[in-house]
C-alpha positions, 0 to 999 in steps of 0.5 A, a space after each residue: 258903426 256910428 253915424 255922425 251929422 256935422 254942421 257947416 265947416 266953411 273951410 275950417 279944416 283943422 277944427 274938422 280934424 280935431 272934431 273927428 279925433 274927439 269922435 274917434 271917427 274911423 274912416 273904415 267903420 263910421 259915416 259922416 253926414 255933412 250939412 253943406 257949406 263945406 267951403 269958403 270964409 275959412 282958410 282951408 277949403 281945399 284941404 276940406 274938399 280933398 279930405 272928404 272926397 277921399 272918404 268916399 261913401 263914408 262921407 255924404 253931404 248936401 250942397 250949401 249956398 257956398 258950395 254952389 257959389 264955388 261951382 258957379 265960380 268954377 264954371 264961370 271964371 268971369 264971375 267976380 269974387 265976393 268980399 270975404 271969399 277964400 275959394 281961390 286956392 281951390 280954383 287954382 289947384 291942380 286937382 280942381 276939376 276932380 274936386 268939382 266933379 265930386 262936388 257937383 255930384 252931391 245932392 241938395 237933399 238926402 232922404 234917409 227914410 230908413 232912419 227917419 231923417 231928412 238932411 238939407 242945408 237950410 230948410 223946407 217951405 211949409 207946403 212941401 212934403 219930404 217927397 215933393 222937396 226930394 223931387 224938386 231937389 233932384 230936378 234942380 241937380 239934374 239940370 245943374 249937372 246937364 248944363 253947369 254954366 247955363 244953370 249957374 248963369 240963372 241961379 241967382 236972385 230972390 224971385 220968385 219968392 213963393 212956389 206958386 209964382 214959379 211958372 217956368 223951369 228956371 224959376 222952379 229951379 231957382 226957388 228950389 235952390 233958394 229954399 234948400 240952401 238959403 231959407 231961414 224965414 217964411 210965411 205960412 203960405 210958403 212966401 220966403 224972405 232971404 234977407 232976414 238972418 237974425 236969430 228968432 225973436 220971442 215976439 214974431 209977426 207972420 214971418 216965422 222960422 220955416 220950422 215953426 209953422 204949424 201946418 208944415 208938411 215935413 214935420 213927421 220926419 226929423 229934418 237936420 239942417 245947418 246954415 243959420 249960425 245966429 240960431 245955433 244948436 237946436 234940438 227938438 222933436 224931429 228937428 236938429 240944427 247944427 250950424 254953430 258959427 264955425 268960422 265966425 268964432 263959434 264952434 264946429 258941432 257933431 251929433 251921433 245920429 244913432 244915440 238920441 241921448 248923446 250930447 253934441 260934440 263941439 270944437 271951438 273955431 277961431 273967428 276967420 271972418 266977421 259975423 253977419 255974412 251967409 
């Protein structure tokens, strides 16, 4: 059995199938770990969801911001589509309810303690341990599943921008969702900025990539994440970034999690959208 982590698919079904062909993936033997943003921007989100759902326990995924956006659109039909959205075929599909039931039961964080891995879509603020992040993620998903329409109605917004200012349950859930699905840059005290999307610069101020802070309390585990296409592929000790710009004209990337010497496997993806969007 092999275990593979795959970066943001963004509705690009054909590159996904080609990537699995190159990996010689076997659905009855191997396991996939997806880093969220399964859908949107690309042309075949519906096919991606149907395929991954059919894999059952052989495909595990965390939720990304685009996956949550799809759930929000499903549970609030009055919500306006964003420029560049390609979610309508999913929302109009005869099996939409079944696909949304599968999607909402996926987590915001996977703590694979057996192998020393933590999977999130975006990142972790420095003051959170893995256990704290896992607890906050579970709390948020429990609330979402209990009242999807009520949760998504209050999910959006960039405030609070630090955990200490999250005084209410709603604020704690919003901050948790923002960190786990939208984070790129933050300060050492855990203050986040969700508007900064550029690649890291050589000369930085107090705003650093979330994983660069010296006192980050999750640094003892390998954190595997996506979301940051301008960062691209990055492998360091206890860090693995796998969003390589599929849908923006980059590639879809997979890594064998059980082989520390394995090179990433990549499949080029045509530009379906203009770069610069989440």
